[in-house]
C-alpha positions in Angstrom: -91.2 -5.7 -16.1 -94.4 -3.7 -16.3 -96.1 -1.3 -13.9 -99.9 -0.7 -14.1 -101.2 1.5 -11.3 -104.5 0.6 -9.6 -107.5 2.7 -10.6 -109.2 4.2 -7.5 -110.9 7.5 -6.6 -108.4 10.2 -6.3 -108.3 12.4 -3.2 -108.6 16.2 -3.7 -105.3 16.8 -1.9 -102.1 16.3 -3.9 -100.4 13.8 -1.6 -97.3 13.3 -3.8 -95.6 16.3 -5.5 -95.7 15.9 -9.3 -91.9 16.3 -9.4 -91.5 13.3 -7.1 -93.8 11.2 -9.1 -92.0 12.1 -12.3 -88.6 11.3 -10.7 -90.0 7.9 -9.7 -91.4 7.1 -13.2 -88.1 8.2 -14.8 -85.9 6.0 -12.6 -88.2 3.0 -12.8 -88.5 3.4 -16.6 -84.7 3.3 -16.9 -84.7 0.0 -14.9 -87.4 -1.4 -17.1 -85.3 -0.6 -20.2 -82.2 -2.1 -18.5 -84.1 -5.3 -17.8 -85.2 -5.7 -21.4 -81.6 -5.0 -22.6 -80.2 -7.6 -20.2 -82.7 -10.2 -21.3 -81.8 -9.5 -25.0 -78.1 -9.7 -24.3 -78.6 -13.1 -22.5 -80.5 -14.4 -25.5 -78.0 -13.3 -28.0 -75.0 -14.6 -26.0 -76.7 -18.0 -25.8 -77.3 -18.0 -29.6 -73.7 -16.9 -30.2 -72.1 -19.6 -28.1 -74.4 -22.3 -29.5 -73.5 -21.2 -33.0 -69.8 -21.2 -32.2 -69.9 -24.8 -30.9 -72.0 -26.0 -33.8 -69.5 -24.5 -36.2 -66.5 -26.2 -34.7 -68.3 -29.5 -34.2 -69.4 -29.5 -37.9 -65.8 -28.8 -39.0 -64.6 -31.7 -37.0 -67.3 -33.9 -38.5 -66.4 -32.9 -42.0 -62.7 -33.6 -41.6 -63.6 -37.0 -39.9 -65.8 -37.9 -42.9 -63.0 -37.0 -45.3 -60.6 -39.3 -43.4 -63.0 -42.2 -43.9 -63.3 -41.5 -47.6 -61.8 -44.3 -49.7 -59.8 -41.8 -51.7 -57.5 -41.3 -48.7 -56.5 -45.0 -48.9 -55.5 -44.6 -52.6 -53.7 -41.3 -52.4 -51.1 -40.9 -49.6 -50.6 -37.2 -50.4 -54.4 -36.6 -50.0 -54.4 -38.6 -46.8 -51.6 -36.5 -45.3 -53.5 -33.3 -46.3 -56.8 -34.5 -44.8 -55.0 -35.7 -41.6 -53.5 -32.2 -41.2 -57.0 -30.7 -41.7 -58.5 -33.1 -39.1 -55.8 -32.2 -36.6 -56.4 -28.5 -37.1 -60.2 -28.8 -36.8 -59.8 -30.8 -33.5 -57.5 -28.1 -32.2 -59.9 -25.4 -33.2 -62.8 -27.3 -31.5 -60.8 -27.7 -28.3 -60.0 -23.9 -28.2 -63.5 -23.1 -29.1 -64.9 -25.2 -26.2 -62.5 -23.5 -23.9 -63.6 -20.1 -25.1 -67.3 -20.9 -24.7 -66.7 -22.2 -21.2 -64.8 -19.0 -20.3 -67.7 -16.9 -21.7 -70.2 -18.9 -19.7 -68.4 -18.2 -16.5 -67.5 -14.6 -17.0 -70.4 -13.3 -19.1 -73.5 -15.6 -19.2 -73.6 -16.5 -15.5 -73.1 -12.9 -14.3 -75.9 -11.8 -16.7 -78.2 -14.4 -15.2 -77.4 -13.3 -11.7 -78.0 -9.7 -12.6 -81.4 -10.5 -14.2 -82.4 -12.4 -11.0 -82.5 -9.1 -9.1 -85.4 -7.6 -11.2 -88.2 -9.8 -9.8 -87.4 -8.4 -6.3 -87.3 -4.9 -7.7 -90.7 -5.5 -9.3 -92.1 -6.7 -6.1 -90.8 -3.7 -4.2 -92.5 -1.4 -6.7 -95.7 -3.2 -6.4 -95.6 -2.9 -2.6 -95.0 0.8 -3.0 -97.9 1.1 -5.4 -100.2 -0.8 -3.1 -99.1 1.4 -0.2 -99.9 4.4 -2.3 -103.4 3.2 -3.0 -104.0 2.6 0.7 -102.7 6.1 1.4 -105.0 7.7 -1.3 -108.0 5.7 -0.1 -107.7 6.8 3.5 -106.9 10.4 2.4 -110.0 10.5 0.3 -112.0 9.1 3.2 -110.6 11.7 5.5 -111.5 14.5 3.1 -115.1 13.3 3.0 -115.4 13.4 6.8 -113.8 16.8 6.9 -116.5 18.2 4.6 -119.3 17.0 6.8 -120.8 18.9 9.7 -118.7 18.5 12.8 -121.0 16.4 14.9 -119.8 14.1 17.7 -119.9 10.9 15.5 -118.2 12.7 12.6 -115.4 14.0 14.9 -115.0 10.5 16.2 -114.7 9.1 12.7 -112.2 11.9 11.8 -110.0 10.9 14.7 -110.2 7.2 13.7 -109.4 7.8 10.1 -106.5 10.1 11.0 -105.1 7.4 13.3 -105.4 4.9 10.5 -103.9 7.2 8.0 -100.7 8.1 9.9 -99.0 4.7 9.7 -100.1 4.2 6.1 -98.7 7.5 5.1 -95.4 6.8 6.9 -95.2 3.3 5.3 -95.6 4.8 1.8 -93.1 7.6 2.4 -90.6 5.1 3.7 -91.1 2.8 0.7 -91.0 5.7 -1.8 -87.9 7.2 -0.2 -86.1 3.9 -0.3 -86.9 3.2 -4.0 -86.0 6.8 -5.0 -82.6 6.3 -3.4 -81.8 2.8 -4.4 -83.1 2.7 -8.0 -80.5 5.2 -9.3 -77.8 3.4 -7.3 -78.8 0.0 -8.9 -78.9 1.6 -12.3 -75.5 3.3 -12.0 -73.9 0.1 -10.7 -74.5 -1.7 -14.0 -71.2 -0.3 -15.5 -69.0 -1.5 -12.7 -70.8 -4.9 -12.7 -70.7 -5.6 -16.4 -67.3 -4.0 -17.3 -65.2 -7.0 -16.1 -67.5 -9.4 -18.0 -67.2 -7.6 -21.2 -63.5 -7.2 -20.8 -63.3 -11.0 -20.2 -65.4 -11.5 -23.4 -63.0 -9.5 -25.5 -60.0 -11.3 -24.0 -61.5 -14.7 -24.7 -62.2 -13.7 -28.4 -58.7 -12.3 -28.8 -57.1 -15.4 -27.4 -59.3 -17.7 -29.5 -58.6 -15.9 -32.8 -54.9 -15.6 -32.1 -54.8 -19.4 -31.7 -56.9 -19.8 -34.9 -54.3 -17.7 -36.8 -51.6 -20.0 -35.6 -53.5 -23.2 -36.3 -54.5 -22.2 -39.8 -51.0 -20.8 -40.4 -49.6 -24.2 -39.6 -52.2 -25.9 -41.7 -51.4 -23.7 -44.7 -47.7 -24.6 -44.5 -48.6 -28.3 -44.4 -51.0 -28.4 -47.4 -49.8 -25.5 -49.5 -48.2 -26.3 -52.8 -45.2 -23.9 -53.1 -44.8 -21.7 -56.1 -48.5 -21.5 -57.0 -50.5 -18.3 -56.9 -54.2 -18.2 -56.1 -54.9 -17.6 -59.8 -52.8 -20.6 -60.8 -54.6 -22.8 -58.3 -57.9 -21.6 -59.7 -56.9 -22.4 -63.2 -55.7 -25.9 -62.1 -59.0 -26.6 -60.4 -60.9 -25.4 -63.5 -58.8 -27.7 -65.7 -59.6 -30.7 -63.5 -63.2 -29.8 -63.4 -63.3 -29.6 -67.3 -61.8 -33.1 -67.4 -64.6 -34.4 -65.2 -67.2 -32.7 -67.4 -65.8 -34.4 -70.5 -66.7 -37.8 -69.1 -69.7 -39.3 -70.8 -71.5 -40.0 -67.5 -71.7 -36.3 -66.7 -72.1 -35.0 -70.2 -75.2 -32.8 -70.9 -78.1 -34.5 -72.6 
C-alpha cells in the first residue's frame, strides 16, 4: 500500500499538531510494512507447498518408471526392492498431500483473509486524507477573508466559510481519531491472529517428518543388505562400474 498526500496550498494555521501527524505516519508505516511482509509470506508459502508436491509426485513417477523397467522382470530380488521403494514413495506422497492440505487450511487461507483487510484500510486512509485536504482548503479560505477589511460582504463570507468549515473539521477529526485508535489495535492483533497458524504449520511439519522417518526406516529394513558397511557398498558399486567400463561398447576411444 502507498500513501501520496495531495498537494494544495497550506493554511497559515497549524491545524494538526506535528506530534499527531508523526503518530499517524508511524502507525500507518507499520501497517504498510506488515502488508508487504504478509504478501511475501503468502508468496513463499505457495512456492513451498508447490515444491513439496512436485517433489513427492516426481518420486512416485521415478519408482513407477523403475517398476516398468524390463530388468524387474529378470531379477526378482530387484523387483522386490523397487516394489518396496514404490510403496514407500506412494505413502510419502499421501502424507505430503495431507500435510499440504493442512497447511492450506491453517496457514495459507488465514493469510489470504488477513491480506483482504488492507484494501479497506487503504480506503479509510485515503478518505482521511481527502477530508484533511478539504479541511485545509476551507481553513486557508477562512484565513484570506479574515485578513480582509471587515465589510458587510466580507463578514457574510466569513460566516459562510465558518459554517462550511465546522462539519468538515469535525469529519476529519473523527476519521483521524478512529484511525489513530484502530491502526495500533489492528497491528497488535497480528500476533494473536497468526500464532495458531504458525503453530499448526510446525505441527504439520513435525507429523510429516515423523512419518517419513518411519517410512524410510521400513524401506531400509526391506532393501538393506545386512553385514555391509557404507564403505563396502561403495566399493561394491565401484567394482560393478569398473566391469561396465571394461566393455568394448563403453571403452574410451
